[in-house]
Backbone as CSV, one residue per row, in Angstrom:
resi,resn,N_x,N_y,N_z,CA_x,CA_y,CA_z,C_x,C_y,C_z
1,UNK,109.322,83.387,39.896,110.711,83.228,40.279,110.783,82.568,41.656
2,UNK,111.672,81.594,41.793,111.812,80.864,43.060,112.497,81.744,44.111
3,UNK,112.147,81.554,45.373,112.801,82.299,46.441,114.300,81.964,46.498
4,UNK,115.085,82.939,46.929,116.544,82.791,46.996,116.954,82.291,48.369
5,UNK,117.813,81.286,48.375,118.377,80.740,49.611,119.844,81.129,49.637
6,UNK,120.215,81.999,50.557,121.603,82.446,50.682,122.390,81.418,51.478
7,UNK,123.431,80.867,50.849,124.239,79.816,51.462,125.706,80.216,51.354
8,UNK,126.456,80.021,52.433,127.895,80.267,52.392,128.581,79.231,51.519
9,UNK,129.338,79.699,50.563,130.033,78.787,49.648,131.416,78.477,50.175
10,UNK,132.028,77.368,49.858,131.565,76.321,48.959,130.529,75.432,49.637
11,UNK,129.630,74.889,48.857,128.571,74.055,49.413,129.089,72.691,49.853
12,UNK,130.308,72.362,49.471,130.891,71.074,49.874,131.252,71.047,51.357
13,UNK,131.159,72.188,52.033,131.489,72.241,53.457,130.353,71.757,54.360
14,UNK,129.226,71.389,53.755,128.067,70.976,54.536,127.836,69.468,54.473
15,UNK,127.271,68.931,55.540,126.929,67.507,55.592,125.815,67.170,54.600
16,UNK,124.892,68.077,54.427,123.736,67.837,53.579,124.078,68.088,52.104
17,UNK,123.313,67.466,51.222,123.432,67.732,49.787,122.626,69.007,49.530
18,UNK,123.320,70.129,49.443,122.668,71.433,49.364,121.761,71.536,48.134
19,UNK,122.216,71.030,47.007,121.401,71.101,45.784,120.108,70.318,45.936
20,UNK,120.188,69.143,46.533,118.990,68.316,46.722,118.016,68.974,47.693
21,UNK,118.548,69.562,48.758,117.694,70.239,49.749,116.992,71.431,49.106
22,UNK,117.738,72.203,48.325,117.166,73.376,47.658,116.104,72.961,46.648
23,UNK,116.386,71.926,45.896,115.439,71.446,44.899,114.144,70.977,45.558
24,UNK,114.263,70.228,46.649,113.088,69.725,47.362,112.250,70.856,47.949
25,UNK,112.920,71.939,48.355,112.216,73.066,48.963,111.788,74.116,47.934
26,UNK,112.184,73.936,46.668,111.826,74.899,45.631,112.580,76.203,45.747
27,UNK,113.849,76.133,46.159,114.657,77.332,46.365,115.793,77.430,45.356
28,UNK,116.276,78.645,45.140,117.423,78.893,44.274,118.613,79.225,45.163
29,UNK,119.732,78.540,44.980,120.921,78.734,45.804,121.745,79.898,45.257
30,UNK,122.120,80.819,46.165,122.987,81.938,45.810,123.999,82.098,46.936
31,UNK,125.242,82.399,46.564,126.290,82.620,47.557,125.884,83.779,48.470
32,UNK,126.049,83.588,49.762,125.629,84.576,50.765,126.338,85.919,50.605
33,UNK,127.495,85.942,49.945,128.207,87.216,49.782,127.463,88.182,48.853
34,UNK,126.461,87.686,48.140,125.672,88.532,47.241,124.356,88.986,47.860
35,UNK,124.256,88.940,49.163,123.014,89.292,49.858,122.527,90.701,49.509
36,UNK,123.451,91.631,49.325,123.081,93.018,49.039,122.356,93.168,47.697
37,UNK,122.461,92.180,46.826,121.838,92.256,45.507,120.364,91.840,45.505
38,UNK,119.845,91.421,46.652,118.468,90.931,46.714,117.668,91.708,47.757
39,UNK,116.390,91.882,47.472,115.516,92.516,48.453,114.992,91.428,49.387
40,UNK,114.439,91.829,50.501,113.899,90.871,51.476,112.798,90.015,50.857
41,UNK,112.050,90.571,49.924,110.961,89.812,49.305,111.484,88.707,48.382
42,UNK,112.734,88.825,47.910,113.337,87.801,47.057,113.836,86.602,47.862
43,UNK,114.137,86.821,49.134,114.752,85.787,49.968,113.725,84.797,50.505
44,UNK,114.182,83.574,50.720,113.328,82.541,51.308,112.963,82.962,52.729
45,UNK,111.696,82.815,53.078,111.240,83.250,54.401,111.656,82.290,55.510
46,UNK,111.757,81.000,55.203,112.129,80.009,56.210,113.085,78.989,55.576
47,UNK,114.354,79.390,55.359,115.285,78.494,54.661,115.672,77.292,55.513
48,UNK,116.020,76.174,54.873,116.461,74.981,55.610,117.764,75.261,56.354
49,UNK,118.008,74.514,57.407,119.259,74.690,58.140,120.284,73.673,57.664
50,UNK,121.552,74.050,57.742,122.650,73.192,57.311,123.647,73.040,58.445
51,UNK,124.349,71.912,58.457,125.421,71.704,59.429,126.722,71.492,58.668
52,UNK,127.766,72.129,59.151,129.068,71.995,58.505,129.682,70.646,58.854
53,UNK,130.502,70.138,57.950,131.194,68.876,58.187,132.093,69.040,59.407
54,UNK,132.005,68.106,60.322,132.803,68.153,61.539,132.185,68.981,62.650
55,UNK,131.113,69.686,62.365,130.440,70.494,63.378,129.581,69.579,64.228
56,UNK,129.725,69.702,65.525,128.929,68.874,66.420,127.573,69.511,66.628
57,UNK,126.568,68.668,66.681,125.227,69.160,66.952,125.139,69.542,68.422
58,UNK,124.370,70.579,68.696,124.212,71.019,70.084,123.402,69.987,70.844
59,UNK,123.911,69.641,72.013,123.208,68.675,72.858,122.712,69.358,74.113
60,UNK,121.748,68.690,74.722,121.274,69.180,76.008,122.339,68.857,77.044
61,UNK,122.528,69.714,78.028,123.528,69.419,79.054,123.162,68.168,79.840
62,UNK,124.176,67.414,80.215,123.936,66.192,80.989,123.574,66.537,82.416
63,UNK,122.732,65.687,82.989,122.390,65.857,84.391,123.512,65.264,85.217
64,UNK,123.840,65.928,86.292,124.900,65.402,87.159,124.372,64.217,87.933
65,UNK,125.174,63.181,87.992,124.771,61.976,88.729,124.855,62.248,90.233
66,UNK,123.932,61.644,90.938,123.927,61.791,92.387,125.095,61.024,92.970
67,UNK,125.766,61.611,93.946,126.914,60.941,94.569,126.430,59.835,95.494
68,UNK,127.135,58.727,95.474,126.803,57.595,96.324,127.669,57.696,97.561
69,UNK,127.041,57.582,98.703,127.773,57.692,99.961,128.414,56.348,100.302
70,UNK,129.688,56.351,100.710,130.396,55.136,101.107,130.424,54.947,102.618
71,UNK,129.554,55.623,103.329,129.584,55.569,104.785,128.953,54.300,105.367
72,UNK,128.407,53.453,104.578,127.759,52.225,105.092,128.736,51.158,105.388
């Protein structure tokens, strides 16, 4: 039996093609609301990450630019 990947439904809310990602990783997609029906051994140990449509990726903070002195 393939490991279970718990995903918040609907899957259309994600940028990635959830079915293709699951297929490539050999995982079975199940709505996250059914988590109580599975034991820890049934769940995928390292599931792929997903980004929601419109969600911005976390960026590193920008470095502050040094101020230029106008005293010259």
